[in-house]
C-alpha positions in Angstrom: 16.6 -10.6 -17.2 13.6 -9.3 -15.3 13.2 -10.4 -11.7 9.5 -10.5 -10.8 8.5 -8.6 -7.7 7.5 -11.7 -5.7 11.2 -12.8 -5.7 11.9 -9.9 -3.4 9.7 -11.6 -0.8 12.2 -14.5 -0.9 15.1 -12.0 -0.4 13.2 -10.4 2.4 12.7 -13.8 4.1 16.4 -14.5 3.8 17.3 -11.2 5.4 14.8 -12.0 8.2 16.1 -15.3 9.4 16.2 -15.3 13.2 19.1 -13.3 14.5 21.4 -14.5 17.3 19.0 -13.0 19.9 15.9 -15.0 20.9 12.4 -13.7 20.2 11.7 -10.5 22.1 8.7 -10.1 24.3 6.6 -6.9 24.4 8.2 -5.8 27.6 11.7 -6.4 26.2 10.9 -4.3 23.1 9.5 -1.5 25.4 12.8 -1.5 27.3 14.7 -1.0 24.0 12.3 1.8 23.0 12.4 3.7 26.3 16.2 4.1 26.1 16.2 5.1 22.4 16.4 8.5 20.8 17.1 9.8 17.2 20.9 9.5 17.7 20.7 6.1 19.3 17.7 4.2 17.8 16.4 1.0 19.4 18.3 -1.9 17.9 15.5 -4.1 16.5 17.1 -4.7 13.2 16.5 -8.2 11.8 14.8 -9.3 15.0 12.3 -12.1 15.1 9.1 -10.4 16.4 6.6 -12.8 14.9 3.2 -12.8 16.7 4.3 -10.3 19.4 1.7 -7.8 20.7 3.3 -4.4 20.0 0.1 -2.5 19.8 0.2 1.2 20.7 4.0 1.5 20.9 6.0 4.4 19.6 8.7 3.1 17.1 9.8 6.4 15.7 13.2 6.0 17.4 13.6 2.3 16.3 15.6 0.5 13.6 13.3 -2.3 12.4 15.0 -2.8 9.0 14.7 -6.4 7.9 12.8 -7.6 11.0 10.3 -10.4 10.9 6.8 -9.0 11.9 4.6 -11.8 10.6 1.3 -12.0 12.5 2.6 -9.3 14.9 0.0 -6.8 16.4 1.1 -3.3 15.6 -2.3 -1.8 15.7 -2.4 1.9 16.7 1.4 2.0 16.8 3.5 4.9 15.5 5.9 3.9 12.7 6.0 7.2 11.0 9.1 8.1 9.0 10.7 4.7 9.4 12.6 2.6 6.8 10.9 -0.7 6.9 12.6 -2.1 3.8 13.0 -5.8 3.5 10.9 -6.6 6.6 8.5 -9.6 6.5 5.0 -8.5 7.3 2.6 -11.2 6.2 -0.7 -10.9 8.0 0.6 -8.2 10.3 -2.0 -6.1 12.1 -1.4 -2.4 11.4 -4.9 -1.2 11.8 -5.0 2.4 13.0 -1.2 2.6 12.8 0.7 5.8 11.8 2.8 4.9 8.8 3.0 8.4 7.3 6.2 9.1 5.3 7.3 5.5 5.9 9.4 3.5 3.3 8.4 -0.1 2.6 10.4 -1.6 -0.3 10.6 -5.3 -1.3 8.2 -6.4 1.4 5.6 -9.1 1.4 2.5 -7.9 3.3 -0.2 -10.3 2.0 -3.2 -10.5 4.2 -2.2 -7.6 6.3 -4.7 -5.4 8.2 -4.1 -1.7 7.5 -7.7 -0.5 8.0 -7.9 3.1 9.2 -4.1 3.4 9.1 -2.4 6.7 8.2 -0.3 6.1 5.1 0.0 9.8 3.9 3.2 10.5 2.0 4.4 6.8 2.4 6.5 5.1 -0.3 5.5 1.4 -0.9 6.8 -1.1 -3.4 5.3 -4.2 -1.7 3.0 -7.1 -2.2 -0.3 -6.4 -0.3 -2.5 -8.8 -2.1 -5.7 -9.7 -0.2 -4.9 -7.0 2.5 -7.5 -4.8 4.3 -6.9 -1.1 3.7 -10.5 0.0 4.1 -10.8 3.6 5.3 -7.1 4.1 5.2 -5.6 7.5 4.4 -3.2 7.2 1.4 -3.4 10.8 0.3 -0.2 12.0 -1.3 1.3 8.5 -1.0 3.9 7.5 -3.6 3.2 3.8 -4.5 3.9 4.2 -8.2 6.7 2.8 -10.3 9.9 4.8 -10.6 11.0 4.0 -14.1 14.5 5.5 -13.4 15.1 3.0 -10.6 14.5 -0.5 -11.9 17.8 -2.4 -11.5 16.1 -5.8 -11.3 13.3 -5.3 -13.8 9.8 -3.9 -13.2 9.0 -3.7 -9.5 5.6 -2.3 -8.5 3.1 -2.4 -5.7 0.6 -5.3 -5.8 -2.9 -4.6 -4.5 -4.8 -7.4 -6.1 -8.0 -8.4 -4.2 -7.3 -5.6 -1.7 -10.1 -3.9 0.3 -9.7 -0.2 -0.2 -13.4 0.7 0.3 -13.8 4.1 1.8 -10.1 4.8 1.6 -8.6 8.3 0.8 -6.2 8.0 -2.1 -6.4 11.6 -3.2 -3.3 13.0 -5.0 -1.6 9.6 -4.6 0.7 8.1 -7.2 -0.3 4.5 -8.1 1.1 4.4 -11.7 1.4 0.9 -13.0 0.0 -0.6 -9.7 -1.5 -4.1 -9.9 -5.1 -3.7 -8.5 -7.0 -6.5 -10.1 -10.4 -7.1 -8.4 -9.6 -4.5 -5.8 -12.6 -3.1 -3.8 -12.5 0.7 -4.2 -16.2 1.3 -3.6 -16.8 4.7 -2.0 -13.1 5.5 -2.1 -11.7 9.0 -2.8 -9.4 9.1 -5.8 -9.3 12.8 -6.5 -6.3 13.6 -8.8 -4.9 10.1 -8.3 -2.4 8.9 -10.8 -3.3 5.5 -12.1 -1.5 5.6 -15.4 -0.8 2.1 -16.7 -2.3 0.5 -13.6 -4.2 -2.8 -13.8 -7.8 -2.3 -12.5 -9.3 -5.3 -14.2 -12.4 -6.4 -12.3 -12.1 -3.6 -9.7 -15.1 -2.3 -7.9 -15.2 1.5 -8.3 -18.9 1.9 -7.5 -19.6 5.3 -5.9 -15.9 6.2 -5.9 -14.8 9.8 -6.4 -12.5 9.7 -9.5 -12.6 13.4 -10.2 -9.4 14.5 -11.9 -7.9 11.0 -11.8 -5.6 9.9 -14.6 -6.6 6.5 -16.0 -4.6 6.7 -19.1 -3.5 3.3 -20.5 -5.1 1.7 -17.5 -6.5 -1.8 -17.8 -10.2 -1.5 -17.0 -11.7 -4.7 -18.3 -14.8 -5.6 -16.1 -14.1 -2.7 -13.7 -17.4 -1.3 -12.4 -17.9 2.5 -12.5 -21.6 2.5 -11.4 -22.3 5.7 -9.5 -18.7 6.9 -9.6 -17.9 10.6 -10.0 -15.8 10.9 -13.2 -15.7 14.7 -13.6 -12.3 15.5 -15.2 -11.3 11.9 -15.1 -8.9 11.1 -18.0 -9.6 7.9 -19.8 -6.7 8.0 -22.2 -6.9 5.3 -24.9 -10.6 4.7 -24.4 -12.7 5.7 -27.4 -15.9 3.8 -26.8 -17.5 4.7 -23.5 -19.9 1.7 -23.7 -17.0 -0.8 -23.2 -16.6 0.3 -19.5 -19.0 -1.4 -17.1 -21.4 1.0 -15.4 -19.9 4.1 -16.9 -23.2 5.1 -18.4 -24.5 5.2 -14.8 -21.6 7.3 -13.5 -21.8 10.9 -12.4 -20.6 13.8 -14.4 -19.8 11.6 -17.4 -20.0 14.6 -19.7 -17.0 16.2 -17.9 -14.8 13.1 -18.3 -11.9 13.2 -20.8 -11.6 10.6 -23.5 -8.6 10.8 -25.9 
């Protein structure tokens, strides 16, 4: 039986029930961090940090696995290289944060603010519906489905109604991602893998899709007005007229239809 992705949010919530320790204040978290190193990370696992102002802090030597970060302020913080699997991050503020090479699996991040964040090389299988990722850097990020690792049915990143305007997604893997009604206007999608993704109703106006793979991608009502489609692969599309705004796109003659 397939278990839908959103069920993982329930699992995450169970993991994140308040631990024996009370909520930690910013100063208490700082005390944990100042004593930590790679061999002895700050013990913040499964801690309840809801609503705490943690902006600008360096968490590279912290263990935040399974913690509750709902509504927490982590803007401009450094979380690079961390394992944040099974955390709860609904409406968390990660604007300007460094999340490069970070793993986030089975996490609910609906309504999160990741604008201008660094997500290069990150690995996300999370629900980010209605989040703000405008001007974020997702280059070389791996947010696609790993078909060899689906023990509980198809699990994939959900980016429905997400603001990705002006974001850099070059060379990112977003195969089979859910991106219905996502705002990708002015975004950079050079060589991005979107194989089998759902971009129904997405706004791709003025986006750079050069070299992107849109094979078997759902594109109903997606708007390509002004987009650069040089070398873009539209696998499975025979009639160009069915794609909204494609006739007004740039370098249409260099797009690949097969």
